[in-house]
C-alpha positions in Angstrom: 69.7 30.2 62.5 71.8 29.8 59.4 70.0 30.1 56.1 71.7 29.5 52.7 70.7 31.6 49.7 71.8 30.3 46.2 74.2 32.7 44.6 75.6 31.8 41.2 77.0 28.3 41.7 77.5 28.7 45.4 75.5 30.0 48.3 75.4 33.0 50.7 75.1 31.7 54.2 73.5 34.3 56.5 72.7 34.1 60.2 69.2 35.3 61.0 67.2 35.4 64.2 65.5 32.2 65.3 62.1 34.0 65.1 62.7 35.1 61.5 59.9 33.8 59.2 61.5 31.5 56.6 59.3 30.8 53.5 60.3 27.5 51.9 58.8 25.2 49.3 57.6 21.9 50.7 58.2 19.5 47.9 58.5 15.8 48.7 61.8 14.0 48.3 62.4 12.6 44.8 60.8 9.2 44.8 63.1 7.9 42.0 65.7 9.2 39.5 64.5 11.8 37.1 64.4 9.3 34.2 62.1 7.0 36.2 59.8 9.8 37.3 59.5 11.0 33.7 59.0 7.4 32.4 56.2 6.9 34.9 54.5 10.2 33.7 54.8 9.0 30.1 53.1 5.8 31.0 50.3 7.6 32.8 49.3 10.6 30.6 46.8 13.1 31.9 43.9 14.1 29.6 45.5 12.4 26.5 46.1 9.0 24.9 49.6 7.6 25.4 52.5 9.0 23.5 53.1 5.9 21.5 49.4 5.8 20.4 49.5 9.4 19.4 52.8 9.0 17.4 51.3 6.1 15.5 49.0 8.7 13.8 51.5 11.5 13.4 51.5 13.7 10.4 54.2 13.9 7.8 57.2 15.8 9.1 59.6 15.8 12.0 58.9 15.1 15.6 59.8 18.4 17.3 60.6 18.5 21.0 60.4 22.0 22.4 62.8 22.6 25.3 63.6 25.5 27.6 66.8 27.6 27.2 69.7 27.9 29.6 67.8 30.4 31.8 65.7 27.5 33.2 67.5 24.8 35.2 65.6 21.9 33.6 67.8 18.7 33.9 67.1 17.6 30.4 70.3 15.5 30.3 68.8 13.3 33.0 65.4 12.6 31.3 65.6 13.6 27.6 67.0 10.1 26.7 63.9 8.6 28.3 61.5 10.8 26.2 63.5 10.4 23.0 63.7 6.6 23.6 59.9 6.4 23.9 59.6 8.3 20.6 62.2 6.1 18.8 60.5 2.9 20.0 57.6 3.7 17.6 59.9 3.6 14.6 60.9 7.3 14.5 64.6 7.6 13.5 67.0 10.0 15.3 67.3 12.2 12.2 63.6 12.7 12.3 63.7 14.3 15.8 64.4 18.0 16.2 65.1 19.7 19.5 63.8 23.2 19.3 65.0 25.6 22.0 62.2 28.0 23.0 64.3 31.1 23.4 61.6 33.7 23.1 63.7 36.8 22.8 66.7 35.4 24.7 70.0 34.9 23.0 70.8 31.6 21.2 72.3 28.7 23.2 76.1 28.1 22.9 77.7 24.7 22.2 78.8 24.5 25.8 75.3 25.2 27.1 73.8 22.6 24.8 76.2 20.0 26.1 75.5 21.1 29.7 71.7 21.0 29.1 71.3 17.9 26.9 74.4 15.8 27.5 74.9 13.1 24.8 71.6 14.1 23.1 73.3 17.3 21.9 75.4 15.1 19.6 72.6 12.6 18.6 69.8 15.0 17.6 69.6 18.2 15.5 69.2 21.3 17.7 67.8 24.6 16.6 67.3 27.9 18.6 64.1 29.8 17.9 64.6 33.3 16.4 61.7 35.6 17.0 62.7 37.6 13.9 63.7 34.6 11.8 61.8 31.8 9.9 58.2 32.3 11.0 54.8 31.3 9.6 51.4 32.7 10.3 48.8 30.3 11.6 45.0 30.6 11.2 43.0 32.5 13.8 43.6 35.3 16.2 44.9 35.3 19.7 43.0 36.1 22.9 43.9 39.8 22.4 42.7 39.7 18.8 46.2 39.6 17.2 47.5 37.6 14.2 50.0 34.9 15.3 53.3 34.1 13.7 55.1 31.0 14.9 58.4 29.2 14.4 58.2 27.5 11.0 59.9 24.3 12.2 57.2 24.0 14.9 54.3 24.8 12.5 55.4 22.3 9.9 56.2 19.5 12.3 54.6 16.1 12.0 54.3 15.9 15.8 54.7 18.7 18.4 55.8 18.0 21.9 56.3 20.9 24.4 58.3 20.5 27.6 59.0 22.9 30.5 59.5 23.7 34.1 56.4 24.6 36.1 57.1 27.1 38.8 55.4 30.3 40.0 55.7 33.0 37.4 55.4 36.7 38.3 53.6 37.6 35.1 51.9 34.4 33.8 50.9 32.8 37.1 52.9 29.7 36.4 55.5 28.8 33.9 55.5 25.6 31.8 52.8 24.3 29.4 51.6 26.9 27.0 54.6 29.2 27.7 56.8 27.0 25.6 54.8 28.2 22.6 54.2 31.8 23.7 56.5 33.5 24.3 58.9 30.7 23.5 58.3 30.2 19.8 56.4 33.3 18.6 57.4 36.4 16.7 58.9 39.5 18.2 55.6 41.4 17.8 53.7 38.7 19.6 56.1 38.6 22.4 55.9 42.4 22.8 52.1 42.3 22.9 52.3 39.5 25.5 54.4 41.8 27.7 52.5 45.0 26.9 51.9 47.7 29.6 48.1 46.9 29.7 48.6 43.2 30.2 51.1 43.7 33.0 49.1 46.5 34.6 46.4 43.9 35.3 46.3 42.7 39.0 45.7 39.2 37.5 49.2 39.2 35.9 50.9 37.9 39.0 52.4 34.8 40.7 50.1 31.8 41.1 47.1 33.4 39.3 45.7 31.9 36.1 42.1 32.9 36.1 41.7 36.4 34.9 45.4 36.6 34.0 45.7 38.2 30.5 49.3 36.8 30.0 48.0 33.3 30.7 45.0 33.8 28.4 47.1 35.1 25.6 49.7 32.3 25.8 47.0 29.6 26.1 45.0 30.9 23.1 48.2 30.8 20.9 49.2 27.3 22.0 45.6 26.2 21.2 45.8 27.7 17.8 49.3 26.1 17.2 48.1 22.6 18.0 50.3 20.9 20.6 50.2 17.1 20.3 51.7 16.2 23.7 53.3 17.9 26.7 55.7 17.1 29.5 55.9 19.4 32.5 58.5 18.9 35.3 58.8 20.3 38.8 62.1 20.8 40.7 62.8 21.3 44.4 65.2 23.8 46.0 68.1 21.6 45.1 67.0 21.6 41.4 66.2 17.9 41.7 63.3 16.7 39.6 60.5 15.7 42.0 57.4 15.4 39.8 56.4 15.1 36.1 53.1 15.6 34.4 52.6 14.3 30.8 49.7 14.3 28.4 47.4 16.9 27.1 48.6 20.5 26.9 46.0 21.9 29.3 45.2 19.0 31.6 48.8 18.1 32.4 49.7 21.7 33.0 46.7 22.3 35.3 47.7 19.3 37.4 51.3 20.5 37.6 50.2 24.0 38.6 48.0 22.6 41.4 51.0 20.6 42.7 53.3 23.6 42.6 50.7 25.9 44.2 50.4 23.4 47.2 54.1 23.2 47.7 55.7 26.5 46.6 53.2 29.2 47.5 53.0 29.6 51.3 50.5 32.1 52.6 51.7 35.3 54.3 50.1 35.7 57.7 52.0 38.8 58.7 54.1 41.1 56.6 57.7 41.7 57.8 59.8 44.9 58.1 62.4 43.3 55.8 62.6 40.4 53.4 65.9 38.7 52.5 65.7 36.9 49.2 67.8 35.6 46.3 67.5 35.1 42.5 67.5 31.4 42.3 71.3 31.0 41.8 72.8 29.8 38.5 71.6 29.9 35.8 68.7 32.2 36.7 70.8 34.9 38.3 73.1 35.3 35.3 71.5 38.7 34.4 69.8 41.4 36.4 66.9 41.0 34.1 66.1 37.6 35.5 66.9 38.7 39.1 63.9 41.0 39.1 61.7 37.9 39.6 63.0 37.4 43.1 62.3 41.0 44.0 58.8 40.9 42.8 58.2 37.5 44.5 59.0 39.1 47.8 56.4 41.9 47.6 53.5 40.1 49.5 55.8 39.3 52.4 57.1 42.9 53.1 55.4 45.8 54.8 54.8 49.0 52.8 57.9 51.1 53.2 59.9 48.1 54.4 63.0 46.6 52.8 63.5 44.0 50.1 67.1 42.8 50.2 67.9 40.6 47.2 71.1 39.0 45.9 72.0 37.8 42.4 75.5 37.4 40.8 74.8 38.9 37.3 77.8 37.3 35.6 76.2 38.5 32.2 75.5 42.0 33.6 72.1 43.6 33.1 70.8 41.7 30.2 70.1 42.8 26.6 71.3 46.1 25.2 67.7 47.2 24.9 67.1 46.5 28.6 70.3 48.3 29.5 69.2 51.3 27.5 65.8 51.4 29.3 67.5 51.1 32.8 70.0 53.9 32.0 67.3 56.2 30.6 64.7 55.9 33.3 66.4 54.9 36.5 65.9 58.3 38.0 62.2 58.5 37.1 60.4 55.2 37.5 57.0 56.6 37.3 57.8 58.8 34.4 58.7 55.5 32.6 55.3 54.0 33.4 53.6 57.1 32.0 55.8 56.9 28.9 55.0 53.2 28.1 51.3 53.7 29.0 51.0 56.3 26.2 53.3 54.7 23.7 52.0 52.8 20.7 55.3 50.8 20.7 56.3 48.1 23.1 60.1 48.2 23.6 62.0 45.0 24.0 62.3 44.1 27.8 60.4 47.1 29.0 58.2 44.7 30.9 60.9 43.6 33.3 61.4 47.2 34.5 57.6 47.6 34.7 57.5 44.6 37.1 60.4 45.8 39.1 58.5 49.1 39.7 55.9 47.1 41.6 58.6 46.4 44.2 59.7 50.0 44.2 56.0 51.1 44.8 55.9 48.8 47.8 59.1 49.8 49.5 60.5 52.8 47.7 63.8 53.0 45.7 65.7 53.2 49.0 64.0 50.1 50.3 64.9 48.0 47.4 68.5 46.7 47.9 70.4 44.5 45.5 73.7 42.7 46.1 75.7 41.4 43.2 79.2 40.7 42.0 79.0 41.0 38.2 77.7 44.4 37.5 79.9 47.2 36.2 80.1 50.3 38.3 78.0 52.4 35.9 75.4 49.6 35.6 75.1 49.4 39.4 74.1 53.0 39.5 71.2 52.5 37.1 69.2 49.6 38.4 66.6 51.7 40.4 67.6 50.1 43.6 70.3 50.6 46.2 73.2 48.6 44.7 76.0 46.8 46.5 78.3 45.3 44.0 81.3 43.4 45.5 83.3 40.2 45.4 81.2 37.2 46.6 82.9 37.0 50.0 82.2 40.7 50.5 78.6 40.4 49.4 78.2 37.7 52.1 79.7 40.1 54.7 77.5 43.0 53.5 74.4 40.9 53.7 75.2 39.7 57.2 75.9 43.3 58.3 72.5 44.4 57.0 70.8 41.6 58.9 72.6 42.5 62.1 71.5 46.1 61.7 67.9 45.1 61.3 68.2 42.9 64.4 69.7 45.8 66.4 66.7 47.9 65.3 64.2 45.3 66.4 62.9 44.8 62.9 61.0 41.7 61.9 62.7 39.7 59.2 61.5 37.2 56.6 63.7 35.1 54.3 62.9 33.4 51.0 66.0 31.3 50.4 64.8 30.0 47.0 64.0 33.4 45.6 61.5 33.2 42.7 61.1 29.4 43.0 59.1 29.9 46.2 56.6 32.8 46.2 54.6 33.7 49.3 51.1 34.8 48.6 49.0 37.3 50.6 45.9 35.3 49.6 46.2 32.1 47.4 46.0 32.4 43.7 43.3 30.9 41.5 
């Protein structure tokens, strides 16, 4: 049985046994073009008056549309004109619309990425990238964890605030989308660090498909409530990155409906753990850095036996990720549990430490020798410091290496599971709440 795993802008085709367990999402075929699906969602808001009605009572200031950055494959170029057109139909001029990229702590978008993401809208509307250490403004109230909140000034001072995002299983916050556009998307560096603190991520509730009792979800939602979101648009993509559903309206009601839809279609239940799980990192743009590739490893945890193997692939054309993340990986790759003890005792949350903390969940399940990562973009010294068995080769050799590993597992009579979509489909040992 041939299974294709997205890898950069191509796929790794691997032949697995017919009895291999393949976990796939079960989204319906797109019923219409993305623009039509979004238009229908705008006409049928959930838990909110219509967008036009709300815009008629907007405050003084710009209409800010919050969008995801390049790490999320949201096809804005296909539906942003529909959303912006609805806004302009109420008398809002193009120069009154601001597209605000919710980068969190990610790097700013490049001109080429903006054109790729937004198409003609990149020339028509002003676009600003959030800077977590830049123009911020404190808002009234405290977050779920009792912390003061500093937000992007453009967002706080907007006359109307719209958040958009992709809803998919998320290995820390349960599901992406909705409130995550605000936190961590538009908050200060300190708030992002608190959101990803050791204690938050040590909670068993901080996991895929769990919202109830998830401190990451509670923190993000509390901040979005304080910020005051006027309207939201959540989209869902299938394995081909085609838009299959959209949920517009109130921040919480629309997001909850989207999460229920994704849970039904992208969170299959694990009946029996396998000796080995083959997975990917979602392909481009998600597998651009090793930092993002960790999501696929963590998503495979429920499907593998203790002491088994998680074999994951991600291109990593931008290497490990941030310099801070690279420093952490280099400093602690030989002592994962020493790293956990270090951040548990530390008063300071280092940038990107949370990704390594989540990766260690996979290490705890299968051991460092059981976590195998195939890539083509890592430097030789980087490949030695990822706390996994690294195989770093040209794409055609990665494909051959992956097939060789599968053939060896078959010769050893090992049970095999495959998650072709990587983190976009997350098997669950018992469904989330």
